[in-house]
C-alpha positions, 0 to 999 in steps of 0.5 A, spaced: 579 496 708 585 493 711 589 488 705 590 481 706 597 479 708 598 472 706 604 468 706 606 466 700 602 472 697 598 469 691 598 471 684 592 474 684 588 478 689 581 482 688 577 486 693 570 485 693 564 489 696 563 486 704 565 481 708 561 475 712 562 474 718 561 466 720 559 467 727 553 470 725 550 464 722 550 456 721 557 454 719 556 449 713 561 445 709 559 442 703 564 437 699 560 438 692 565 432 689 564 427 695 571 427 695 574 432 698 572 430 706 580 431 709 579 438 706 573 439 709 576 435 716 582 441 716 577 447 714 572 445 721 579 444 725 581 451 723 574 455 724 573 451 731 581 454 733 581 460 730 574 463 731 571 457 736 566 456 730 563 449 730 562 448 723 557 442 720 559 437 714 553 436 710 554 431 704 549 429 698 544 427 703 543 435 705 541 437 698 536 442 701 541 445 705 545 451 705 552 450 705 557 456 707 563 453 705 563 449 698 568 445 696 568 443 689 574 441 684 575 443 676 580 439 673 580 445 667 584 448 674 592 448 675 592 441 679 596 445 685 592 451 682 585 453 685 580 459 686 578 462 693 571 466 693 569 470 698 563 473 698 558 475 703 553 470 703 558 464 702 565 462 701 567 458 695 574 453 694 576 450 687 582 446 686 584 443 680 585 437 684 586 435 691 593 439 692 590 446 689 584 445 694 588 443 700 592 451 698 586 454 697 583 451 704 590 454 707 589 461 704 583 461 708 585 459 714 590 465 713 584 470 712 581 467 718 587 468 722 588 476 719 580 478 719 578 474 724 570 474 724 569 479 718 572 476 713 573 481 707 569 479 700 575 477 694 577 472 689 583 470 689 586 465 683 592 462 684 598 457 682 605 456 683 611 458 679 615 451 680 611 445 681 616 442 686 617 446 692 622 444 697 626 444 703 632 440 704 634 440 713 641 438 714 641 432 720 647 430 719 651 436 722 650 435 729 643 436 729 637 431 729 631 434 731 626 431 735 620 428 732 615 434 736 620 438 732 619 435 725 612 435 726 611 442 728 616 443 722 612 439 717 606 443 719 609 450 718 611 448 711 605 445 708 601 453 711 607 456 706 605 451 701 611 447 701 610 440 697 617 437 698 623 435 704 629 432 704 633 430 711 639 431 709 643 425 711 650 423 712 650 417 718 644 420 722 639 414 719 640 407 723 643 402 718 641 395 722 648 393 721 652 399 722 651 401 729 658 404 729 657 410 725 650 412 728 650 410 735 652 416 738 648 420 734 640 419 735 639 417 729 632 417 724 630 409 725 626 406 720 619 407 723 620 415 725 621 415 717 614 411 716 611 415 721 614 422 718 612 420 711 605 419 713 605 425 717 608 429 710 603 425 706 596 428 709 599 435 708 601 434 701 608 433 702 613 428 699 618 426 704 624 424 699 629 420 702 636 424 702 643 419 703 650 422 701 653 416 697 660 419 695 663 426 698 662 428 706 663 420 709 667 421 714 663 420 719 663 413 716 670 412 713 673 414 720 671 408 723 673 401 721 672 397 717 670 403 713 677 407 712 679 401 707 673 403 702 676 412 703 679 415 696 684 418 701 684 414 708 689 419 711 687 426 710 686 430 703 688 437 702 681 441 700 681 446 694 682 452 698 689 449 701 687 447 708 689 439 710 684 435 713 687 429 716 680 425 716 678 420 709 672 423 706 669 420 700 669 413 697 674 410 693 669 409 686 674 404 684 673 399 690 667 394 689 666 395 695 664 402 695 658 401 690 656 395 694 655 399 701 651 404 696 647 399 694 646 396 701 644 403 704 640 404 699 636 398 699 634 399 706 633 406 707 628 406 700 623 402 702 621 406 709 618 412 704 612 413 699 616 417 694 619 415 688 625 420 687 631 420 692 637 425 692 644 421 693 648 428 694 655 426 691 657 434 692 663 436 694 668 430 693 674 434 693 679 428 695 678 425 688 684 423 685 689 425 691 689 418 693 687 411 690 684 413 684 689 418 683 692 414 677 685 413 673 685 421 674 690 422 671 689 417 665 682 418 664 680 424 667 677 426 674 671 428 671 670 422 667 672 417 674 667 421 677 661 420 672 663 412 672 661 412 679 655 416 679 653 412 673 654 406 678 649 410 683 645 410 678 644 403 676 643 402 684 638 407 685 633 404 677 633 398 680 628 400 686 623 404 680 627 411 683 629 417 680 635 419 682 637 427 685 644 429 686 648 435 687 651 438 680 657 441 682 662 437 680 658 435 673 658 442 672 667 443 673 666 437 667 661 440 662 663 435 656 660 430 660 653 433 661 650 430 655 652 422 658 648 424 664 642 419 664 635 422 661 631 421 668 637 424 673 635 431 676 642 435 677 641 439 683 643 447 681 646 450 688 649 456 691 649 461 696 651 467 695 647 473 693 652 473 686 651 465 684 652 464 678 644 461 677 645 464 670 650 461 667 649 454 669 642 453 669 642 453 661 648 447 661 642 442 665 637 445 660 640 445 653 642 438 655 635 437 656 635 434 663 630 436 669 634 440 674 632 444 681 635 451 683 638 450 690 638 456 694 639 457 701 636 460 708 644 463 709 643 461 717 648 457 717 656 459 719 652 466 721 648 464 728 644 470 727 643 469 719 644 474 713 638 476 711 640 481 705 644 475 702 639 470 703 633 474 699 638 476 694 640 468 693 633 466 693 631 471 688 637 469 683 635 462 684 628 464 683 629 468 677 634 463 673 630 457 675 623 460 672 627 463 666 631 456 665 625 451 665 626 448 672 622 443 675 623 445 682 626 449 688 629 446 693 631 452 699 636 448 703 638 449 710 644 447 712 648 446 720 656 447 717 662 447 723 656 446 729 648 448 727 649 453 732 643 457 728 637 455 733 630 453 729 627 461 730 632 464 726 631 459 719 623 461 720 624 468 716 628 466 710 625 459 709 618 462 709 622 468 704 623 462 699 617 458 700 613 465 698 619 466 692 618 459 689 611 459 690 610 466 686 615 471 686 613 477 682 608 476 688 612 475 694 618 479 691 615 487 693 611 483 699 612 486 706 616 480 708 616 482 716 608 483 716 607 476 712 612 473 718 608 476 724 601 474 721 603 467 719 610 465 721 611 468 728 603 470 729 605 477 732 599 482 733 605 486 736 608 487 729 615 486 732 618 479 731 618 479 723 623 486 723 626 483 729 628 477 725 629 480 719 634 486 722 638 480 726 640 478 720 643 484 718 647 485 724 653 482 721 654 487 716 656 492 722 663 489 723 664 491 715 668 484 714 665 480 708 666 472 707 664 467 703 658 463 705 659 465 712 659 472 718 665 475 721 661 475 727 660 467 727 667 467 725 669 470 732 666 465 735 668 458 731 675 460 730 681 458 735 685 463 733 682 470 731 688 475 730 686 475 723 680 477 724 682 483 729 686 486 724 681 486 719 675 489 723 676 495 727 674 496 734 669 501 733 666 496 728 665 491 733 662 495 737 658 498 733 655 491 731 654 490 739 650 496 739 646 495 733 646 487 736 642 489 743 637 495 740 634 490 735 634 485 742 631 490 746 625 490 742 623 483 744 620 483 750 614 487 746 613 482 742 606 478 743 606 471 739 600 466 740 605 460 737 605 454 742 613 454 743 613 462 743 616 462 749 622 457 746 622 462 740 623 468 745 629 463 747 632 462 742 633 469 739 636 470 746 641 465 746 643 466 738 644 474 740 648 471 747 652 467 742 653 473 737 656 477 743 660 473 746 664 472 739 664 480 740 667 480 747 673 476 744 675 480 738 675 486 743 679 482 747 674 482 753 671 477 758 664 474 758 662 468 762 662 463 757 661 457 762 653 460 762 653 461 755 654 454 754 650 451 759 644 456 755 645 453 749 645 446 752 638 447 754 636 451 748 638 445 743 635 439 747 628 443 747 627 441 740 633 436 738 636 429 740 643 429 744 646 425 740 652 431 737 650 435 741 657 435 745 659 435 738 656 441 737 658 444 744 666 442 743 666 447 737 664 452 742 670 450 747 677 453 745 681 458 748 681 464 744 
């Protein structure tokens, strides 16, 4: 018998003799606990959609009738754990709590999708490695998805057993008193956040507010009157020696800075049921270069940073929330980790395959602090992705998070420098991350392409899973390795590419183009059953055309840039709001 292919692969799966054909019998679903109506309706909907089977819902008044599908709760199981037992006569789903039963139903959905009307008899015992398995989507680097796109993403993440979503926000929430900051960005509104929050909750996903409150605020500070709150109003020098001529971080010594943060949190947080909030506070590169220079020289940059972090913590605590924050700056000052409040959650992030999670995680674990590990999809600054780096980064984070007692894994998808990667390119690494956060050992050995063909791309030709995987390896053909980016992306994004032309031989550029075309030649063979299959194909094509343009620049060949930009605009607007599009396009429009 064909082995079940599930995403995530479960912790334990044992095949038994026989199979059950749901079309051959009157199908009835019984909620034995009397408290699982939502799951019963979800299974009924799945059977209708996948098999055209109309299942009857039984209650306790139907005691004399046999149920084909039995739902029950067992408090002896982990809350998110479940047992799914399929026999030739019935199907039993047992959850430790509602979440566990929900995950059992999603596993059943995938089995029905794969085997249709002959489900193999089997017993699955499953539970997650990490209690919190999250995805953070950047909605501040130009691209703000439509509500339909967000709903689609939530449905996908839910099936992969993700239980947290964060929308990374700098300037893309419509704060009442700050229209000048967001008016051209098509921001999320309070009503939309509340609608999304309810949509997530129905799928056992916690929507967590995410608002950067220290650095990465150039979209605020470039405007008056906010510029007066900037650490460096006229620009600063990055750690890698690049001068940036716009303000970046708040001045932590100005009482108006914390007053602004308090105002933003007071307006944002009531739109979420979550008792958590991510306040960012990462990469405060300009701290000590401007208005806080004297204090940083006197007291130390780490002390000035921590003092402002503690002010934000007090503001968060006043709302009864738990503060999550990016841990990169405090890790540079390990002597101060012990002064962090016991209820904060540092986020240990890093996006390269060899990121030192093994060294960083123990610093918070030894201090007795809960913490998350935060790897990434490796799709930003790449267009097509960096599949090998993404998988190694995800596994590195999961391994060291588990070894050091991390309470969560948050998979990040950023949008640096124009957010050019489309939805389609993010799907494979997001699914891989979800699987590794659920059960690392079961999924690091699984056939990721097959998992994605079955339950991401829904492609019975078995084309798109391997295609998405292989597109993310095309960058290696250049032989030129960059940190947090691919040379293919830099060939598009850099105004001056002479350094890349010097570093990458022409034959390597031609090899990359040949490999890209070889992979993309498989696309017409795909037979995706997704409702958005045609759009998915267009997204892969547009991403490939962007890379073809970069390769043409590297080779000094002409390219129809006007047609490319028109195609890019169309693909963007299919899933995303118009705000930010012109900023993204502007990064494509430069002279070689």
